[in-house]
C-alpha positions, 0 to 999 in steps of 0.5 A, a space after each residue: 500500500 502506498 502513502 504520500 506526505 506533503 510537508 510545507 515548511 518554512 524553507 522547503 516543500 517536500 513530497 514523500 511517497 512510501 510503500 508499506 509492506 505488512 509482515 507476520 511480525 509487523 511492517 516495513 517501509 520502502 521509499 518510492 519517491 522524494 521531491 524537495 522544492 526550496 520555496 522558502 515561504 518563511 522569507 515572506 512571512 517572517 519579514 512581512 507577516 504574509 505570503 506574497 502573490 509570487 510565493 502563492 503562485 509558486 506554491 500552487 505550481 508545486 502543488 499541481 506537480 505534486 498532485 500529478 506525481 501522486 496520481 502517477 503513483 496511484 496514491 489514495 491516502 495522503 496528507 498535506 501539512 503546513 508548519 511554522 511559516 503558514 501558521 503565522 501567515 496573516 493570509 493563510 486562509 486565502 492561500 489555502 483556499 487558492 491552493 485547494 481551488 487550483 490543485 484539489 489539495 487541501 492543506 492542513 495547518 498543524 500546531 507545533 505540538 502536533 508537529 512534535 507528535 508526528 516527528 516522535 512517531 518515528 522513534 519506535 521504528 528506529 534501531 536504537 536502544 529504547 531503554 535509554 532516555 533521549 532528547 528528540 531535536 527537530 530543527 526546521 526553517 521556522 521552528 524547533 521541536 523538542 521532545 523528551 523520551 524516557 524508556 520509549 515513552 514520550 514525556 513532554 514536548 515543546 515547540 519554539 519559534 527558532 529556525 534557520 530561516 528566522 535566524 537568517 532574517 534576524 527574526 528570532 526574538 530574544 525571549 524565545 532564546 530565553 524560553 528554550 534556554 530555561 526549558 533546557 536548564 530545567 531539563 538538566 535538573 530533572 534528567 541525566 545521561 540524555 542522548 540526542 536524536 537529531 532530525 532535519 535536512 541540515 543535520 542530515 547533511 552535516 552527518 554526511 560530512 562527518 563520514 560516520 556510518 548510519 546510527 553512529 553517534 555524532 558528538 558535540 565536538 564533532 558538530 562544533 568542528 564541522 560548524 567551524 569548518 563551514 564558517 571558513 567558506 563563503 556562500 559561493 565556496 560552500 556551493 562550489 567546494 562543499 557541494 551544497 545547494 544554494 538553499 542549503 548553503 546559507 541555512 546550514 550554519 545557523 542550523 548547526 548553531 541551534 543544535 550546538 546551543 541545545 546540546 550545550 544547554 541540555 548537557 548532551 555530548 552526542 546524538 544520533 541522526 536517523 534521517 527521518 522527519 515530519 514526512 515520515 511521521 505523517 506517512 506512519 500516521 496515515 498507515 496506522 489510520 488506514 489499518 484501524 479503518 480496515 480492522 473496523 470493517 
């Protein structure tokens, strides 16, 4: 059975198509298609408070393309979720109506809490020691989601308006840094020996630069070294010499900074980078809902 997830983020818009195969002991997933478009809605919203006519037109073009791709893959079950930038856009209702009228795709704006819930859904599928305690860190263009996991159970989660695109535009409020620092300092008092789990496109690229193999931990010092290494290159050099795409070259440094601040304030020395994210969580939820509906028939 194939499922699709559309993730409309502050930095990029993504379409993930996966096929899920059921087995005697459970199920396994296989990626069929992944498409990422660097639309960067956050540049409009965080600066002007709304999505421009140009970005709206571009979003409609992207959604039309995604609709045709889903039609090609014969997708019956999909969900289109918008996060931080769309949450804050004053004209979000008008944009969503235009997209639905032009493309048939209905966009859902999800709160930071639901975003964290969907991302956490990936946790139990990871090949890691579920008896340990973790801090799940997902850094996006407009927000950062943090989740505390103890012995496989989600204890609490919090979404903060701190993201890479916001940082580029100097739109992260001082009180938001104060709030995340306090949350992490309180965490240090209550929890010890936490391991980080980091998700997001930028940390995936940083992990690739570390040359670690899958599921090997990335340490704080290694992340710091890579951040310092990246800082030594101009944007043009990051594209030419490091092979970064233009929409990755500028946000990868602030992303590393966010992860470093969180690790330091939470007193975490290493983290795992499983290369999953919101799209994977959406598909997992779609599969679980489909299975429940099938069992109820």
